[in-house]
C-alpha positions as CSV (number, residue, x, y, z in Angstrom):
1,M,3.6,31.3,33.6
2,N,4.5,34.4,31.4
3,K,1.8,35.2,28.9
4,K,5.1,35.8,26.3
5,V,6.2,31.8,26.8
6,L,3.3,30.9,26.4
7,L,2.6,32.5,23.2
8,I,5.9,31.4,22.0
9,I,5.2,27.5,22.8
10,V,1.6,27.5,21.5
11,I,3.2,29.7,18.3
12,L,6.2,26.5,17.6
13,A,3.4,23.8,18.6
14,I,1.3,25.2,15.7
15,I,4.7,25.3,13.2
16,I,5.6,21.7,14.4
17,F,1.9,20.5,13.5
18,M,1.8,22.4,10.2
19,A,5.2,20.8,8.7
20,Q,4.1,17.8,8.9
21,F,2.0,18.9,6.0
22,V,4.5,21.1,4.2
23,V,7.3,18.7,3.8
24,G,5.0,15.3,3.0
25,H,4.4,12.2,3.8
26,P,8.1,10.2,5.2
27,R,9.1,7.0,2.8
28,Q,9.6,3.9,3.7
29,D,12.0,1.4,2.2
30,F,9.8,-2.2,1.6
31,D,12.8,-4.8,2.4
32,G,14.9,-3.4,-0.5
33,H,12.3,-3.9,-3.0
34,F,10.5,-0.4,-3.5
35,T,10.1,2.9,-1.2
36,M,6.7,4.6,-1.3
37,D,5.6,7.5,1.2
38,V,3.7,6.0,4.1
39,P,1.3,7.7,7.2
40,F,3.1,9.8,9.4
41,N,3.7,8.0,12.6
42,C,3.3,4.4,10.9
43,H,6.2,2.1,10.1
44,Y,4.9,-2.0,8.2
45,S,6.0,-4.6,8.3
46,N,6.0,-8.3,5.9
47,V,3.4,-10.4,7.6
48,A,3.6,-12.8,4.8
49,W,3.6,-16.2,4.8
50,C,4.8,-19.0,2.1
51,W,3.1,-21.9,0.8
52,D,4.6,-23.5,-2.4
53,G,3.0,-23.8,-5.0
54,G,0.2,-21.7,-3.6
55,G,-1.8,-18.9,-5.5
56,L,0.8,-16.6,-6.1
57,G,3.5,-18.4,-3.9
58,C,5.2,-16.1,-1.4
59,R,4.2,-12.7,-1.8
60,C,5.1,-9.8,0.8
61,E,2.5,-8.2,2.8
62,Y,2.7,-5.3,5.2
63,W,0.8,-4.6,7.5
64,E,1.4,-1.5,9.8
65,D,3.0,-2.3,12.9
66,Y,0.5,-3.1,15.9
67,A,-2.4,-2.6,13.4
68,G,-3.7,-6.2,14.1
69,C,-6.1,-8.3,11.4
70,E,-8.8,-5.2,11.0
71,L,-9.0,-2.6,7.9
72,S,-9.5,1.0,9.8
73,D,-9.9,3.8,8.0
74,G,-6.8,5.8,6.9
75,E,-5.1,2.4,7.3
76,M,-3.2,1.1,4.1
77,I,-2.0,-2.8,3.1
78,V,0.4,-3.3,0.9
79,F,0.9,-6.1,-1.4
80,Y,4.2,-7.1,-3.7
81,Y,4.7,-9.0,-6.2
82,N,7.3,-10.3,-8.1
83,E,8.0,-12.7,-11.0
84,S,9.5,-15.4,-9.1
85,L,5.9,-16.4,-8.3
86,L,4.7,-17.5,-11.9
87,C,3.2,-20.3,-12.4
88,D,5.0,-22.6,-14.8
89,D,2.2,-22.2,-17.6
90,E,2.1,-18.0,-16.8
91,T,4.2,-15.8,-18.7
92,S,2.6,-12.3,-17.3
93,L,3.3,-11.4,-13.7
94,L,0.3,-8.5,-14.1
95,R,-1.9,-11.1,-15.7
96,Q,-1.5,-13.7,-12.9
97,T,-2.1,-11.6,-10.3
98,I,-5.5,-10.1,-11.4
99,N,-6.5,-13.2,-12.3
100,T,-5.8,-14.4,-8.8
101,L,-7.0,-11.2,-7.0
102,N,-10.3,-11.8,-9.1
103,K,-10.7,-15.4,-7.6
104,T,-9.7,-15.2,-4.1
105,Y,-10.9,-11.9,-3.3
106,M,-13.8,-11.2,-5.9
107,Y,-11.8,-7.7,-6.9
108,Q,-12.6,-6.2,-10.3
109,V,-10.8,-4.3,-12.2
110,W,-11.5,-0.4,-13.2
111,P,-10.7,1.7,-16.1
112,A,-6.9,2.5,-15.5
113,E,-6.1,6.1,-14.3
114,G,-2.6,6.7,-16.0
115,D,0.0,4.0,-14.9
116,L,-2.1,2.7,-11.9
117,M,-4.3,-0.1,-11.6
118,I,-7.6,0.0,-9.9
119,L,-9.3,-3.0,-8.5
120,T,-12.2,-3.2,-6.5
121,N,-14.8,-5.2,-4.7
122,D,-18.1,-5.1,-2.2
123,L,-17.1,-7.8,0.3
124,D,-17.0,-5.0,3.2
125,M,-14.4,-7.8,4.9
126,K,-12.8,-6.1,7.7
127,N,-9.4,-7.5,6.3
128,V,-10.2,-7.1,3.0
129,P,-9.8,-3.6,1.6
130,P,-12.2,-2.6,-0.8
131,Y,-10.0,-0.7,-3.3
132,L,-6.7,-1.7,-4.1
133,V,-4.7,0.4,-6.4
134,G,-1.6,-1.3,-8.5
135,K,1.6,0.2,-10.2
136,E,4.0,-2.4,-12.2
137,S,7.3,-1.6,-12.5
138,Y,8.5,-0.8,-16.3
139,D,9.5,-4.5,-17.2
140,G,7.0,-6.1,-15.7
141,S,9.0,-8.4,-13.2
142,E,6.9,-6.6,-10.0
143,I,4.1,-5.1,-9.0
144,V,2.8,-3.5,-5.3
145,F,-1.1,-2.6,-5.2
146,V,-1.8,-0.5,-2.0
147,G,-5.2,-1.5,-0.3
148,C,-7.6,0.8,1.7
149,R,-11.2,1.7,2.0
150,N,-10.6,5.1,0.5
151,L,-9.6,4.9,-2.8
152,D,-8.5,8.4,-3.2
153,D,-6.0,7.4,-0.5
154,A,-4.7,4.3,-1.9
155,K,-4.1,6.1,-5.2
156,Q,-2.2,9.2,-3.3
157,Y,0.1,6.4,-1.7
158,A,0.4,4.5,-5.1
159,N,1.7,7.1,-7.2
160,T,5.1,7.4,-4.8
161,I,5.6,4.2,-5.5
162,E,9.0,3.4,-7.0
163,F,10.8,0.7,-7.9
164,K,15.0,-0.1,-6.9
């Protein structure tokens, strides 16, 4: 193969690879509820099931397609909650969500950073992220939490959440 052709192919490959980082992360629409940036070459699908009268009723839980049930480094889980999940005796979706996450997975609340809520646990379970970073809609009717093994990754993705 001609050296010039090989050099052009290598340069084009480098440009394409670097363009991914310049352009930014792709955005995904999550069932019409919200949009957010996701990692390259990843698509997330709702894998949740509904329990009438359950802890948070029917929430949406998004896992990367083909990810399995264990959260690896670099992967994330996305949880979506809305007011339809409120118990009869509760008036705050945020309070109910945090209380349920605290009771179920022993998450502890860390100081907020701007409009981001940070929860953490030290259970060291493969399918429970040690960090959840959440964002609440302006009217408080919706909440999204991004769960990761790395706090900075969770904050990066949670910062891109836009409610519809």
